[in-house]
C-alpha positions in Angstrom: 128.6 45.9 -12.4 131.2 43.5 -13.6 134.2 43.1 -11.3 132.9 45.1 -8.3 132.4 43.6 -4.9 129.6 44.5 -2.5 131.9 46.8 -0.6 132.9 48.6 -3.9 129.2 49.0 -4.8 128.6 50.6 -1.4 131.7 52.9 -1.9 130.3 53.7 -5.3 126.9 54.6 -3.8 128.7 57.0 -1.3 130.5 58.6 -4.2 127.2 59.1 -6.1 125.7 60.7 -2.9 128.8 62.9 -2.7 128.4 64.0 -6.3 124.7 64.8 -5.7 125.8 66.7 -2.6 127.8 69.0 -4.7 124.8 69.9 -6.9 122.4 70.1 -3.9 124.6 71.6 -1.2 123.1 69.8 1.8 126.1 67.4 2.1 129.9 68.0 1.9 130.0 66.4 -1.5 133.8 66.5 -2.3 134.6 65.3 1.2 132.3 62.3 0.8 133.8 61.4 -2.6 137.3 61.7 -1.2 136.5 59.8 2.0 134.9 56.9 0.0 137.9 56.7 -2.3 140.2 56.8 0.8 138.3 53.9 2.4 138.6 51.9 -0.8 142.4 52.7 -1.1 143.0 51.6 2.5 141.0 48.5 1.9 143.0 47.7 -1.3 146.3 48.3 0.4 147.9 48.2 -3.0 150.0 50.5 -5.1 147.0 51.0 -7.4 144.8 52.0 -4.4 147.4 54.6 -3.2 147.9 56.0 -6.7 144.1 56.4 -7.0 143.9 58.2 -3.7 146.8 60.5 -4.5 145.1 61.4 -7.9 141.8 61.9 -6.2 143.3 64.2 -3.6 145.1 66.2 -6.3 142.0 66.6 -8.5 139.7 67.5 -5.6 142.3 69.7 -4.1 142.9 71.6 -7.4 139.2 71.9 -7.9 138.7 73.4 -4.4 141.4 76.0 -5.0 140.0 76.9 -8.4 136.4 77.0 -7.2 137.2 79.8 -4.9 139.7 81.7 -7.0 138.1 81.8 -10.4 134.5 82.8 -9.4 135.9 85.2 -6.8 137.8 87.0 -9.6 134.6 87.2 -11.7 132.7 88.6 -8.7 135.4 91.3 -8.1 135.3 92.2 -11.8 131.5 92.6 -11.6 131.9 94.8 -8.5 130.0 92.6 -6.1 131.3 93.0 -2.5 132.0 90.2 -0.1 129.2 91.6 2.1 126.7 90.6 -0.5 127.9 87.0 -0.6 127.9 86.8 3.2 124.3 88.1 3.2 123.4 85.5 0.6 125.0 82.7 2.6 123.3 83.8 5.8 119.9 83.9 4.3 120.6 80.6 2.5 121.3 78.9 5.9 118.1 80.4 7.3 116.2 79.2 4.2 117.6 75.7 4.6 115.8 75.5 8.0 112.6 77.3 6.9 112.1 75.4 3.7 114.1 72.1 3.8 116.3 71.3 0.7 115.1 74.1 -1.6 115.4 76.8 1.0 119.2 77.1 0.7 119.3 78.3 -2.9 116.1 80.3 -2.5 117.5 82.1 0.6 120.9 82.6 -1.1 119.3 84.3 -4.1 117.0 86.4 -1.9 119.9 87.4 0.3 122.1 88.5 -2.6 119.2 90.4 -4.2 118.3 92.2 -0.9 121.9 93.1 -0.2 122.4 94.5 -3.7 119.1 96.3 -3.8 120.0 98.0 -0.6 123.5 98.8 -1.7 122.7 99.9 -5.3 119.3 101.4 -4.7 118.1 100.2 -8.2 116.0 97.1 -8.9 117.6 96.7 -12.3 121.1 96.9 -11.0 120.3 94.6 -8.2 119.0 92.0 -10.7 122.1 92.3 -12.8 124.4 91.9 -9.7 122.3 88.9 -8.6 122.7 87.3 -12.0 126.5 87.8 -11.9 126.7 86.3 -8.4 124.6 83.3 -9.4 126.8 82.7 -12.5 129.8 82.8 -10.2 128.3 80.3 -7.8 127.2 78.1 -10.7 130.8 78.2 -12.0 132.0 77.2 -8.6 129.7 74.2 -8.4 130.7 73.1 -11.9 134.4 73.3 -11.0 133.9 71.3 -7.9 131.7 68.8 -9.7 134.4 68.4 -12.4 137.1 67.6 -9.9 135.0 65.1 -7.9 133.7 63.5 -11.1 137.3 63.1 -12.4 138.3 61.5 -9.1 135.2 59.2 -9.2 136.0 58.2 -12.8 139.6 57.3 -11.8 138.3 55.2 -8.9 135.7 53.4 -11.0 138.3 52.5 -13.6 140.7 51.2 -11.0 137.9 49.3 -9.1 136.7 47.6 -12.3 140.3 46.7 -13.4 141.5 45.5 -10.0 
């Protein structure tokens, strides 16, 4: 890329890995993006670097708050209890170790379905609840990805122009 140093290319690679980590939750994606931008900002030591870091913290921070509040509100509206999400998360972690990489989402879906099937007693209702929970999780991922992508775009613009 024009105007980027070797260090900036490495930072850009870490940012891309962080963005992928948001979609495939095996890495702390937003934290990687923020850490990479923080390293660049400290390296720059300029007003531009600090402004980029402040904007990245603001975007990722806002996305983090929204990613928990908005989908949670949708889940409550759908009548899905916290217990179901805890069960999904627990089986997701087990799935991650049983079937690396793809085990997390598979375990999460199975955990939500099993919990809802047990709670509701109906296969059709359990499927509907599972779909609602998956939509909420997808929304959460999209919100986090939007915040981190915005921070990455600001960093890239500043890195190219500096």
